[in-house]
N, C-alpha and C positions, 0 to 999 in steps of 0.2 A: 280383781282390780286393774289388771292389765288390759282386759277386754273393755272395762268400763271406760277407762281412760281413753283407749282408741276411738272407740265410738264417740265420745264427746269432743273429741279433736276432730274427727270427720265431719261432725255438724256443726263445727265452729263455736262449741260451748265451752269454757274454761271451767275447770273442775277443782273443787276441794275436797279432801279426802279425810274421812275418820275410819282408819283401819280397825275393824273389829276382831280379825283373827290373821295370823299368817297360817299358810297351808303349804304343805309340802306335797306336790302332786303332779302327775305327768300323765301320759296316755293311759297308762295301765291303772290309774285311778289316785285316791287320795291316800298317802302314807302317814301323815299326821296333821292335826290341828292344833294350834296354839294360840288361843284366845289372848285379846289383849287386854291389859289391865284398865279397869273401869274408870279410874281417874285419868289414863291416857286418853281414851275414847271420849270422855267428858269435856277434855281441855280441846280436842281436835274439833269438837262440834263448836263449843263457845268460841275458838279462834274463827272458824268458817262463818259464823254468823255475824261477828263482830266487825271482820275486815271489810273494807269498802270493796266493791258496792253491794254487799250483801250476795244472797242467794235466790234464784229463781224458783228452785224445785229440788227435792231431796229424793235420792233413791236409796233403799235400804235392801242389801244382799244378804251375804252370809252372816248369821249370828254365832253359831258354833256351840252355845251353852246358853243356860236359862239365865246365869247372872247378866250376860250380855242384853238379853233380852229386858232384864228389868232396869240395867242401866240407861237404854234408850228412852223407857217410858216417859219420864218428866220432859226431855228436850224435845221428843216428838209432839207432846201434848202442846208445848210451848207454840212450836213451828206451826202446828195446825191452827192455833189461835190467831196466829198472825196472817193467815190466809195462803201460805206457801203450800203448793201441792206435794203429796208425799206418795211415792211409787214403791211398792214392797214386793219383792220378788222372794218369796219363801224358800230359798235354797235349802235343800235338803240332801241331795245327792249330785254327785258329779256325772257328767255325761257317761264314763265307763261305768258306774253304778255303784262307786263308793260311798258311804255315807260322810255326810259333810256336818253332822252334829254330834258332839261328844256324848250328848245325852238327848233324850227326846225332847224337844223344844216345842212341840205342837200347842201344848197347852199355854205355854208362855206366850207364845206368837199371838193365839187367840185373845189372851187376857191383857197382855202388856203392849203388843205393838201393832196388831191389825186395827183396834179402835182408832187410831189416828191416821189410818191410810185412806188417801183419795182413790188409790187403786191398788189392788192386789193381782198378782200376775202368776198364777201356779199353773204348772202343766197339770194334765189329768190324773197323773199319779200323786203329785203334791197336794192336789185338791182332796184327793181321797186320804192322804196321810193326815191332814188338817182337819178332817171331818169325821175320822174314825175309820176303823177297818170295816169290811163288809158286815153287815149284821149289827153293827154297833152305831152307825150313822145313816144318813139319806143315801139311797142309791141312785137316785135321779140327779142329774149333773146341776140342773136348774136348782134344784131344792138344796143341793151342797153349798151352791154360790150364795142361796139366801142364807144359809147358816153363817157363812163369813161375814155377810152383811149385817146380820143381827148381832155380831159380835163389834160392828162399828164402822167397818169398812163401807166406803161410799159405793164402790163399784168393784166387780169383778171381772178379769179377763183371763179365760182358761184358753191355755194355749196348745197346739199340737193336735194330733189326732188326724188319721187320714180318712177323708170322706168318699174319696174315690182312689183309683190308682196313681192319678196325677195331681190331686189336690189335697191339701190340709185345710182345716177349719179353725180358727180361733174365734171364740165367741164372748162379747162382752154382756155382762149382766148389769144392771142397774136397779136401784131401789123403784120400789112400784110395778115390778115384774117385767119390764122393758128388756129386750135383749137385742143385740146387732150382729150379724155375722160378718166375718172377715174371711173369704175363701182366698187361697193363695196357691201358687204352684208347689208342688212337693220335687225338690231337686236332689237327684241322686238317692242312694239308698244307705247313704252313711250321714249322721248328723254331725257337723263339725262341733268341737267344744266350744261352749260361750254363747250359744245361740238364745238361751233364755236372759242370760245378763244383758246382752247386747240389746234385746228388745225392749227390756224394762228400762234401760239407761236411755234408750232414744226415746222412750215415751216420756220420761221425766224431763228431757232435755226439751221436747216440743210443748209440754204442757207449761215448763217454766218460760216459754218464749210468748205464751199468752194463747195458743191454739186451743180449740176445743177438744174434748177428750176423744170423739170419734175421729177428729182428723188428725191428732197426735197418734193415735192407734194405727191408722191407715198409713200415714207417712212412714211410720217405724217398722210396720211389717214390709213396706216397699223396700225400705233400706236394708233391713236384715235380709230379705230374699235376694237382693242385690249382692250383698256380701257373701251369702250361701254360694251364689253362683259364681263368685271369683275366688272362692276357697280353693285351696291347693294343698298338695301332701307334702309336708316337711319332715323328713324321717319316717316315723310311724304314725304321725299326726295329721289329721285334716284340720287345717288352720283357717279361721275366717279372716285373719291378717297375715297372709304367707310372706309378705315381702312389702315391696313398694306400694304406697297408698294409691288408690284408684279413685276417680271421681265416679260417683254413682248417682 
């Protein structure tokens, strides 16, 4: 949530939050996850939707458990019906590798949350987790993305993965079999915490401003790449936002 808010502030977009879980985590990983009560989540969403001037887009991140996924199903359906873009980042593990789900939420994500997504932004490990372990699901990335779109998601942006020593490749898969590649520089050997959260929040911000899917993704990748270049060590942590804000 800290990263989400900082990204939106950088991009000049005011944010309204519905906290789904409180985590205790640091550079060593997540120590505990404490899901918010469903009635609190629903009240937060209702307030965000009813306060003027309304919202331009939605970003969904950490769910934590199946009950939270079920709680979001009805409000997300109503939001989608109103034409508001919904970006879902299927957060399952922290950058240090700790699980960020109290229980396996993949099935609930597929059945309760992803059907309302304008865009889903899994990294390649999350894509595999959503579609099944090797031998249980599709092995080809494009076919896995198709599986998510068959669940109802309109598009899938698969993030990460080095294609050369110096570049990474994000791929957007859309219905009808079309795909678009977004190569970008790989900076450093260690990923700062929060890059996936930052990217999905930036895409939601740009979609909410009325930009196309491709342009929203391109601008967001450029933004996050700039933030990674500006990352710095604070104690033991490589932070996307190490101190004073920079114009990027």
